[in-house]
N, C-alpha and C positions, 0 to 999 in steps of 0.2 A: 427506532433504528439509529438515529443520531446519538441518543444517549448511550446506546450499546457501543457504538464506535468510539465515543469519548472514553468509556471505561476501558476498552481494549487498548487505546493509545497510551493510557496511563498505567497499564499493568507493569511493564518492565521497569520504568523509572521508579515506581513504587517499591518493587521488589529490590531494586538496587539500594534505595534509601534505607530499607530495613536491613539489608546486608551490611551496610557500613555503620549502622548504629550498633550499640552494644547493650541493649536491655537484657535483663536476666532471662526473659522468655522470648528471645529473638526468633528461634526456630518455630515456636508455636504461633507467634504473630505473623511470620512469613507465610505459614500454611493457611492461616485464617484469611489473610489478605488475598492470597491467590484464589482460594475458593470463593471468597466474597465477590470477586470480579469474574472469575471463570464460570461460576454457576449461572449468573444471569446472561452471560454471553452464550452459553451452551443451550439454554432453554429459550433464547430469543428467536426472532424470525430473521435476524440479520446474518445470512449465510456467509457474507464476505468476512465479517469479524470472526466467525467460527473457523473458516479456512485459514485466516491469518493467524489465529491462536495456535492451531495445530502446526502450521509451518514454523512459527517462531519457537515452539517447543522442540522441534526437530533441530533447528539452527543453534539453539542455545548450548546443548551439550557438545555439538560438533565444534563450536567456537572455543569451548573450554580446552579442547585437545589440540586444535589447529587454528588458532586465531587469525594468523596472517593469511593463510590459504582460504579460509572461509570468508573473511571480510573482502579479500580481493575477488573472490568468486561472486559475492553479492554485488560488487561494483560492476563486474562483467555482465552478470545476469540482468542488472538494471539497463545497461546499454543494449543488450540483446533483445530486451523487451520492445524497444523501439524499432529494431530491425525486423523482428518476426511478427509483430502484432497484425499487420495488414495481411500477410499470407495466411496466418493462422485463422483470422476472421473469415476469409474466403473458404478455407478448407473446412472449418466447422459448419458453415452454411451448406457447402456442397455435400458434406457427409449427412445432411439431413438432421443435424442435432437440434435445429429450431423446431422440429416436430417430434422429437424423441420424448415419449410419454414418461420415461424414467427420470427425466430431468425436471427440476422444479419449474413452475410456470415463469418465474422471474428470470431464470437462466435462459429459457427459450426466448423470452422477449429480448434479452440482451444480445443474443446471437443474431437476431433480426436487426436490431439497432446497429450492431457492430458491422455487419455485412453491408448494410445500406450506407453507413457513414464511411466505410472503407472505399466504396465506390465513389463517393463525393470527394474523398481525398485526392483521387486521381484527376479531378477537374482543376484543382489549384495546389499542385504538389510542392511548389517552391515557397510561396509566401502564405498559403492558407487563406482562410476567409476573415481572419482577424480574431484577436483574443476575446473570448466570451461572446462570440457572435452567433453561436448556433441557434439560440432562441429567435434572434432577429431574422436570420435566413429562413428558418422554419416558418415564421409568421408570414413571410412574403410568398409562400407557395400559393399558386393560383388554383390548383385543384386539390381536393382532399386526398390524403395518402391512401393507396390501395391496401386492402387487407385480404390477401388470397385465402382460399379455403384451407383450413388446418393451421393457419397462423394465429398465434395468441396475441400478436401486436401488429399494428400497421407498419408498412415499410416506410419508415421515417427515421430521422436522426434523434427524435425525442428532444427534450430540452438540453441534453448533453449526452456524451457518448458512454457514460458509466465506465470509463476506462481512461486513465490519465495518459497512457501511451498513445492510444488512438486519438484522443481529443487534442493532444499536442500536434499530431500530424494534420488533423482537419483544420484546426484554428490557427496554428502557428507555422505550418508548412515545414519544409526541410530545415531552414535556418533556425527557426525557433525550436524545433525538435532536437537539433544538435545541442543547443544551449541547455535545454532541460535535461538532456542525457548527461552532459558534462557536469551540470550542477548536482544531479543525484549521485553520480559516480564519485564526485569529489567529496560529497557529504559522507558517503559510505567509507571512503578511504581515510577520512579524518578520524574514524573510529579507532584507527591504529595509534592515534596520539593519546587516547585515553589510557589511564592506568590499566595494566593487564587484566585485573580482575573485573573491571568494568566493561571490557570490550565485548564479552559474551552478552551482557544485558543490552548494550548498544546495538549489536548485530541482530538480536532477537527483536528489538523495537523497530529497527529499520525494515526487517522482513515483514513484520506485522503491518507496518504502514504501506509497504509496497504492494502487498496482497490486497489490502483494502482499496488502494488506489487503482488496482488493475480490474476491479469488479464493481465498484460502487462510487456514487457521488460524482459531481462535476468538479474539476480542478480549481474553479474560481469561487466556489461557495465560501462565503466569508468565515463561517464557523469552522469549516474544515481547514482553511488556510491558517486560522488562529491556532487551532489544535496542533497542527503540524509544526507551526512556529514555536509553540511552547514545548514540544516534545524534546528537542535538544537541550533546552534550558533545564527541564526537569531531570534530564540525564546528567548534565554537567554539575548540578548542585551537589548530589551525593558523591559523584566521581571526584569532586574537589577535595573530599575528605580522605581520599586515597593518594598516597605519594610514594612514587618509586617502588622498587621491589628489592628484596634480598633473597637470593637463591630461588627466584620465582615466586616468592610469597609477598603479597601486598600488605603493607603495614599502614595503619591509620595515620593520617597527618597529625603532627603535633599541634595542639591548640595554642 
């Protein structure tokens, strides 16, 4: 699943790199590259990457037509994620989705983790329990977590929340969550500084990252932090080959 997530995060920067290059078979190479990455993502067991891929494929054409509106919408959606995550976690659990047979087992387990973690957030809502402290707090539990009948996972936080928005609340509290929200929104809005043609690729990449972050992995896992840190660099390198626009048409930068 880690390998699949890495492939997913490199999809849009790779497509942009092919877009700004000028080989005689650029279209063919672009199609081959897309399916070389999309196929293993589609047949994998990593649902988060699959959902992220679909979401990014929706955002990409929308950004081509309304770049400023879509990118600003992504920044707003990022911030709303922190506002809505706890109420939505409680609603999903109350609706019985943790026992819904039509959902994958991993999704039902996450709903249990999210609801239990959301309850713990209310115990330290301002400062949280400390960055990357979920495993330590879990290890201090005196009694074994309960597992009610019909539950696919024990009522526990797990090693992490499997949700960047919720993990920010639990570990960093209100003040830390505000900082993470501002950082993510600022990164999204910086996409507007890219050359016009590169903005759709950046918006799609941001969308894919945000979806994966909302359903998978812990926010402090080193490999994930490195992959996310490399993502803007991979986008900026091909974007640097694009300079300005003339009547809405991006032209390659002179060498």
